[in-house]
Legacy VTK file of the C-alpha trace (Angstrom):
# vtk DataFile Version 3.0
C-alpha trace
ASCII
DATASET POLYDATA
POINTS 188 float
117.640 86.911 134.155
115.883 83.324 133.452
113.978 83.286 136.911
112.831 86.962 136.663
111.415 86.412 132.914
109.145 82.962 134.489
108.617 85.025 137.495
107.101 87.812 135.039
105.360 85.275 133.427
103.864 83.504 135.944
102.246 87.146 137.584
101.131 88.074 133.705
99.521 85.295 134.070
97.741 85.778 137.030
96.841 89.350 135.531
95.284 87.811 132.544
93.238 84.840 134.872
91.856 88.063 136.965
89.618 89.551 133.647
86.530 89.982 134.667
85.161 87.522 132.194
81.099 88.011 133.199
82.274 92.340 132.476
83.888 91.566 129.364
80.443 89.907 128.046
77.910 92.492 128.569
80.854 94.936 127.090
80.155 92.829 123.410
76.841 92.907 124.564
76.736 96.799 124.282
79.048 96.744 121.397
76.670 95.272 119.647
73.406 97.438 120.708
76.039 100.406 119.524
76.324 98.468 116.413
72.796 97.701 115.654
71.637 101.426 116.049
73.927 102.638 114.361
75.813 104.936 117.151
79.706 106.104 117.636
81.953 104.112 119.798
84.922 106.646 120.888
87.486 104.873 122.966
90.822 107.317 124.405
93.279 106.890 126.997
97.092 107.752 127.529
100.384 106.850 127.023
100.245 102.523 126.854
96.446 102.971 127.371
96.696 105.382 123.725
98.571 102.944 121.759
96.223 100.394 122.951
93.275 102.662 122.251
93.913 103.201 118.728
94.666 99.743 118.285
90.966 98.583 119.125
89.621 101.537 116.989
91.593 99.384 114.591
90.510 96.242 114.745
86.988 97.066 115.129
86.512 99.455 112.462
88.436 97.453 109.808
88.803 93.707 111.035
85.818 92.979 112.867
83.702 95.582 110.270
84.710 94.206 107.114
83.574 90.860 108.969
79.782 92.225 109.386
78.865 93.901 105.757
78.663 96.927 108.168
80.346 99.208 109.724
81.994 100.094 112.870
81.702 103.501 113.542
84.577 103.656 115.950
87.347 106.786 116.746
90.248 106.807 118.976
90.208 110.069 120.223
94.288 109.817 120.514
95.002 109.718 116.860
94.238 112.795 115.609
97.583 114.716 116.888
96.891 118.282 115.764
93.757 118.951 116.450
94.474 116.814 120.361
97.792 119.398 120.693
95.442 122.366 119.829
93.259 121.340 122.338
95.853 121.281 124.758
97.808 124.689 123.558
94.764 126.771 123.342
92.640 124.607 126.514
94.559 122.659 128.535
95.516 119.016 128.259
92.737 117.820 130.744
90.647 118.735 127.398
92.038 116.961 124.369
89.165 113.819 125.031
86.468 115.904 125.588
87.415 119.020 123.106
87.117 116.178 120.480
83.507 114.848 122.273
81.838 118.009 121.701
81.909 118.198 118.342
81.043 114.060 117.881
79.683 112.704 120.745
75.608 112.523 120.731
72.785 110.543 123.150
73.329 106.551 122.768
77.125 106.485 121.379
79.676 104.776 123.766
82.605 106.557 125.406
85.380 104.345 126.270
88.232 105.278 128.769
91.420 103.264 129.532
93.349 103.866 131.838
95.785 101.935 134.537
95.619 104.052 137.171
91.719 105.426 136.639
92.462 109.221 137.129
93.745 110.189 133.967
92.293 113.851 134.365
91.963 113.709 130.244
89.819 110.759 130.820
87.720 111.808 133.693
86.979 114.983 131.854
85.400 113.245 128.516
84.152 110.386 130.583
81.797 113.149 132.955
81.149 115.036 129.554
79.593 111.695 128.281
77.922 110.839 131.390
76.132 113.925 131.488
75.162 114.399 127.337
73.652 110.952 127.874
76.248 108.566 126.227
77.277 105.338 127.508
80.599 105.369 129.935
82.778 102.934 130.339
86.258 102.261 132.382
88.809 99.986 131.667
90.872 100.258 134.714
93.433 98.304 136.809
93.171 97.256 140.126
93.114 100.957 141.851
89.947 102.460 139.672
90.584 105.463 140.480
87.349 108.364 140.074
86.858 106.618 136.345
85.560 103.995 138.260
83.366 106.059 140.178
82.046 107.767 136.895
81.132 105.638 134.325
78.403 103.309 134.074
80.553 99.946 133.101
83.177 99.281 134.764
85.750 96.662 134.032
88.438 96.197 136.458
92.273 94.497 135.935
93.408 93.387 139.092
97.255 94.454 138.744
98.810 97.488 139.391
101.801 97.253 137.240
101.232 98.969 134.127
102.310 96.660 131.914
100.880 93.777 132.881
97.685 95.634 133.260
97.864 97.574 129.627
98.770 93.861 128.503
95.644 92.211 129.661
93.459 95.365 128.666
94.912 94.943 125.430
93.672 91.500 125.805
89.637 92.597 126.786
89.902 94.858 123.589
91.106 92.012 121.412
88.455 90.101 122.576
85.749 92.702 121.856
87.000 92.709 118.463
87.027 89.234 117.871
83.883 88.528 119.456
82.206 90.220 115.826
85.249 88.635 113.705
84.665 85.176 114.841
81.113 84.989 115.148
79.862 87.854 112.804
76.075 86.056 112.876
75.583 86.838 115.922
75.941 91.019 115.521
LINES 1 189
188 0 1 2 3 4 5 6 7 8 9 10 11 12 13 14 15 16 17 18 19 20 21 22 23 24 25 26 27 28 29 30 31 32 33 34 35 36 37 38 39 40 41 42 43 44 45 46 47 48 49 50 51 52 53 54 55 56 57 58 59 60 61 62 63 64 65 66 67 68 69 70 71 72 73 74 75 76 77 78 79 80 81 82 83 84 85 86 87 88 89 90 91 92 93 94 95 96 97 98 99 100 101 102 103 104 105 106 107 108 109 110 111 112 113 114 115 116 117 118 119 120 121 122 123 124 125 126 127 128 129 130 131 132 133 134 135 136 137 138 139 140 141 142 143 144 145 146 147 148 149 150 151 152 153 154 155 156 157 158 159 160 161 162 163 164 165 166 167 168 169 170 171 172 173 174 175 176 177 178 179 180 181 182 183 184 185 186 187
């Protein structure tokens, strides 16, 4: 078991090392612009990516905002279970995120889709709608990239296909995005 743990950690370190620093820096700058323009940030994903989206919204909306004196307008589209189940039941599961964007999304807002495969139908539909309606689009995906990487304007690829390692690295990226503002509030 010790060898398996060591091997896992070695692979995790390699996955973390694959985080593209320049792409993360561009996303920080994009969030800075959205913050200054008082635009909305939407984030969404499925499974572990849904949990990461929720965690990110908490850290950006509370943690980063507490340091800035002004609030980030951020919403995780994974957090309203009754709305998601109504959309899924009355329309389809593919509509659980885009249905919420219909109510909230405005040109100049940013939509961030988080997915290891990059092919989640509900994330694809939300990013397609967001792009068509002039929201800025971001895909945070694993090495397979998927269709989300083809749709989004900004793509950040974690170079691994292992779901756990990619999700861990994606949360690392999302933490970096938040802590850039928490630890450098003067920069915002």
